[in-house]
C-alpha angles and dihedrals in degrees: 000000000000122000110244128208088249091055091049093049093047092049092047091049091052091047090053091047090051091050094245092119126034118257092228120042140175115253091251090054093054092063093044093049091047090055091048092048090048090054091049093050091046091053092047093050091046090051092047091050091049091047092051090050091049090051091048090050089054093045095242130121129228114257 
């Protein structure tokens, strides 16, 4: 699954709401934070895909 711009914006919005990213940023920080958020989403999707495969290999379904 590819990370879309909408996914990146939603994740960034949630990170700001949670206080993980500042509400106001310098222009340079926006690009850096977008890269970091992309890496986080990529890792989460990779983990979820691996977890689904592990469950399928065991014959169980996610709850």
